[in-house]
C-alpha positions, -999 to +999 in steps of 0.1 A: +074+130-137+106+115-119+098+092-089+121+073-064+104+044-046+119+031-013+111+001+005+107-038+003+118-061-025+106-097-024+105-129-045+070-143-041+061-179-045+023-182-052+004-215-046-031-216-058-054-241-040-087-252-050-113-246-024-124-283-022-087-292-013-082-271+018-104-264+046-114-229+058-126-217+092-148-186+098-150-170+131-186-162+142-174-137+169-147-120+149-140-106+113-114-134+105-112-164+083-085-192+086-071-217+061-065-251+077-032-269+066-033-307+077+001-315+092+020-340+071-004-339+042+005-332+007-021-309-010-024-307-048-021-271-060-039-257-091-006-237-099+026-227-081+046-196-098+073-173-089+071-136-091+089-104-079+071-082-055+075-061-022+060-025-016+087-006-035+089-028-064+053-029-070+048+008-067+079+014-090+063-011-117+030+007-113+044+041-119+067+031-146+037+017-166+019+048-160+045+066-179+068+081-153+106+079-149+112+056-119+140+045-097+138+021-069+161+020-038+157-013-021+183-036-001+190-071-015+213-098-007+239-114-030+220-143-042+200-155-074+169-137-058+188-104-061+194-111-100+158-119-101+147-086-087+172-066-109+160-083-139+124-077-132+129-039-126+150-034-157+122-052-179+099-027-164+123+003-174+127+010-137+163+024-129+182+000-107+217+020-098+204+030-063+199-006-051+220-015-022+233-051-014+245-068+018+263-102+028+243-100+062+210-115+048+196-132+017+170-113-005+137-111+009+111-138-001+075-148+005+052-178+002+014-170-006-013-196-003-046-186-019-079-204-018-114-197-012-118-160-012-083-156-027-072-133-001-039-150+002-021-161+037+013-148+033+045-164+049+071-137+048+110-138+051+120-100+053+158-109+049+179-080+034+147-057+038+157-053+075+192-042+068+191-007+053+215+017+066+223+052+063+252+047+038+226+032+016+208+064+012+229+082-014+217+120-016+218+121-054+191+094-055+166+119-039+171+145-068+135+136-081+098+152-081+085+125-057+099+102-032+074+074-023+083+054+007+065+021+012+066-001+044+102-004+060+110-036+078+123-038+112+155-019+118+153-004+082+122+016+098+148+035+118+159+051+085+126+068+078+136+102+092+169+099+071+148+093+039+123+120+046+151+144+053+169+137+020+136+141+001+129+175+016+165+187+010+157+182-026+122+197-025+105+164-035+070+155-027+071+131+002+044+102+000+045+071+024+026+039+028+040+025+062+033-010+073+018-022+105+050-034+121+066+000+113+037+019+128+035-002+160+071-011+169+088+020+155+061+048+156+084+072+173+104+081+143+073+081+120+054+106+145+085+128+145+083+132+109+046+136+105+047+173+094+072+165+066+048+139+049+028+153+020+006+123+014-001+095+039-015+063+026-030+036+049-052+009+050-079+004+077-059-019+098-025+004+096-049+033+105-062+014+135-027+010+147-024+047+150-056+053+170-042+045+204-013+070+199-038+097+186-062+096+214-040+112+239-036+141+214-072+147+205-095+123+225-119+097+212-152+099+194-160+121+167-191+126+141-196+099+115-196+106+078-232+105+066-241+099+027-261+126+011-298+121+005-299+093+032-278+068+013-262+040+032-227+049+041-199+021+044-191+007+078-159+027+082-176+060+076-204+051+101-184+036+129-150+045+126-120+026+142-126+006+174-091-007+184-076-015+218-105-002+235-104+031+218-131+045+193-125+073+170-145+084+138-128+084+105-135+122+102-117+128+134-087+105+126-084+121+091-087+156+104-064+151+132-035+139+110-042+169+087-038+192+116-005+175+126+009+189+091-001+162+066-018+178+036-035+145+022-045+115+040-054+085+021-074+056+038-083+023+019-108-002+031-107-030+006-141-037-010-157-009+009-136+017-010-113+044+000-113+079+015-089+110+007-090+140+031-075+173+020-081+211+026-116+207+009-129+179+031-131+140+024-138+124-008-150+089-008-146+067-038-162+029-037-145+000-051-149-012-086-162-047-087-139-072-099-135-109-103-109-118-079-081-143-085-058-127-058-058-098-035-020-094-031-007-060-044-041-043-048-032-019-019+001-010-036-015-004-069-042+017-056-019+039-034+009+044-059-017+053-086-034+077-065-001+094-054+011+096-090-022+112-100-023+137-072+013+148-080+004+156-113-023+178-103-054+153-109-084+162-088-090+141-057-120+123-071-104+113-104-071+101-086-093+079-064-111+064-093-079+059-111-066+039-082-097+020-080-094+009-117-058-001-114-066-021-081-095-039-097-073-049-125-045-063-103-068-085-083-077-102-117-042-121-115-028-141-087+005-119-084+010-083-077+020-068-111+005-087-140-027-065-138-010-032-135-023-009-164-004+014-186-014+051-190-035+046-221-054+014-208-061+033-174-075+060-193-099+038-213-110+021-181-118+053-164-139+064-193-158+028-195-166+030-158-171+067-154-211+060-151-206+027-129-190+043-098-192+081-088-172+096-060-187+116-030-174+146-015-181+155+022-173+191+037-159+186+073 
């Protein structure tokens, strides 16, 4: 299968800090934790390392390791970081001929600080990722089976419609995993192209951004998802989304997006698992327990693995289980790509874990 990934490319610097060397504050009236960095203090790190990341790069590496022919369309500066990104992609057998470059900004970069629960705080410099223009979207790049659009930064998000148009012109399946900023600041172009999306991938926070914009279309409320035989349903299934004084059940949220023209909607909720809505209903898959070294990249691994599996014709439940296995492997390393599985290893993990976590299907 041929795949084009479009979106961000970054060079990540990751600092691992022992829990006893940095303070953490947990809010009692909100679901938030904070790492406290003392001004002027030098903090000893267990490790500091450099890696290549970014949504489009992470997805490209994930799909390439799964045996697909992958190209990446990203925007880089003209600097050493750009060379690092190119070299990384080439080492993973990802085609780089569609990469665009600019003199307007350096290649994107981030600094991740991981401690305590290893859910890293990330300082992001988007750089050239914000500079995608129409001329960067060469039509021949989209002659592929799948176009997977990751988060587009700032002004680059204005190109979302052009990207979708090029993909649909060639008959490609369009999958997208937009970011929070894209959905909040530039939601217009996103909503204008809803009906052209084949698979929409969101985490729970990203989905919450869309709720206030869906309420005028379909109203609030909706029925909760109830586990069969009286089992305890995860929080999102029971309570749905509560954001900006609006409330909407997960069922209504996913069904309304499908009614808007999106055949498949994927919602991930971290350690509480993931949900996939299609014409048969909603399929739920729990997360696979894992020893966490770093959470960065887990969402990219999950979504890109599920998209690749669905595009190949895999059943929804097995596609979700594949995503869960790859995400569980990724969190075993600090960076976003070391843990990504190849096709044979993923098959082995699926066989090993078949009895450990099962999917649940809901007819809605």
